C-alpha positions, 0 to 999 in steps of 0.5 A: 500499500502506497503511504500517504504523504500529507495530512488531514485526508477527507474521502468523498463518495460522491463524484462530479457525475453522481452529484449532477445525476442527483441534481437533475433527479431533483429537478425531475418532478417539477420539470415534469409538472411544466410539461403537464401544464404546458405541453409538447411545445415545452417538452421539445424546447427543453430536448432542444436545450439539452441537445444543443448544449451536447453538441455545442460542448462536444464540438468546443472540446474537439476544437480545443483538442481535449477529451470529449467523452469525460467532459460529456459524461459528467453531466454539467453541461446537460444540467447547465441546459436543463436549468436554462430551459426551466428559466425560458418561456414554455413556448419560446422559439426553438432557436431560443434554446439553441442559442442560449444552450449554446452560450452557456456551454461555450461562452459561460463554461468552456471559454474560461476553461471548462468544469470548475473554472467558469466565474459566472453560472453558465445558465444565468449568464445565457439567460441575461444574454437572451433576455437582453438580446430577445426581450420579446420572445423571452417575455411572451408568456402563455396560461397554464393548460392552454390547448391549441388544436392538434399540438397538446392532445396527449399532455395539456388538460383543460378544466371541464374540457374548457377551451382557453381563448388566448394563448398570451399573458403576462407573468405575476411580476410582470402584471403587477409592475405593469398595473402599477405603472398605470396608477392602480395600487397594489391590491388592484394589481394583484385582484384575481391574479394572485392566490398563495395556494395557486402560487405555491402549486404553480398553476400560473403563467411563467417559466418552467421553473416558476410552475410549482414552488413546492416541487422545487422546495421539495427538490432542494430539501432532498439535496440538502438531505442528501448533502449535495448542497448545504442550507446556508445559501438557499435560506439566506437567499429566500431571507434576503428577499423575504425580510425586505418585502416584509418591511416595505409592505408594513410600511407601505401595503399598497405600494409593495407586495408582501413576502409570499408574493415574492418568495412564491412568484418568478424564479426564486425558489429555483434560484435559491436551491439549484443557482446559488448553490453552485460550489463553482460560482459561489463562495467556499465557507458556510459564512460566505454562503450566508452572505452570498444568498443574502446579496442574492436576495436583496439584490433580486428584491431590488430589481424587482421593485424598483428596477426595469425588469420585473424579475431579478434573480439571474442578474442578482446571481451573476453581480453575487457571482462576481463578488464571490472572490472578494467574499472568499477573500474576506470571509476565510475559514480557520487554517487548520492547525492554527488557534484563534487569538486567546486559544491554547493548542493543547498537545497530548504526548504520544502514547508508547506502544505496550505490546 
């Protein structure tokens, strides 16, 4: 047996591919529910996203003369495309998924050197690029369980067989921001468009990742239970959104939505459990993750409330990704073997063998 030269040692049973597979497993319930709500166009968009990411990453690795098979089998590119697909409008044009996935795996990941080297979360970088470049396609939503003849016969369902007249609508956050700018107060803007249980279950317009806050929350709890992620960044991000929302709603309830509206709307749940917990683009320490998550939550609330965009999760995460090196610089763990000021290191004498 070969002796190990340095200590301490830690052995992790998880591999990169196993971690990626576990995260994708946690996304399955919310994704399938989104398919049920929005039908085959959502399935096609998801599949095109994954296929474009696989082809794009393979081509980039080949161009760089690097091994293709190990990089593809680790699952990181597929997970990136999966998260991007969940952030897209369910009936977005297929080329939106292709452009976004190629940007995510090539510019957001491989240009920086591949897995573990990227500065920004690739899925969120791609979403921000798409939102800025193609605002119309990225903000065109459909109501859940809408049915067009010949397209959704096997997946979409309607209440009592009732056909919906329109296939375009606004997300809750977009509706509130639009109506509020027209001079309506918050209660008028929310009237008929928001119910806590409906938001929790996810029967509302939005992206696939906005379908069911409950299913995404359960997926996140599953990851925490499996020790794939820690609770620090998700809890801090949710608190960073909820606390200012609570404060502002208490100060001016007719102008600012309460914490439940913000927590159960948009991509907050997806961002907290599946985006902010990315080990590559988030801080290394538990304290650093608390700072990171809190910053993501606060920036999300600020952008939603006073910014030009109704949703701010992607922008908030990218801004905090840029701040991660600074957080790691000032929030450091205690070096192994070093004592804190005022502590005394006690070293017990080695016991002699009696045998």
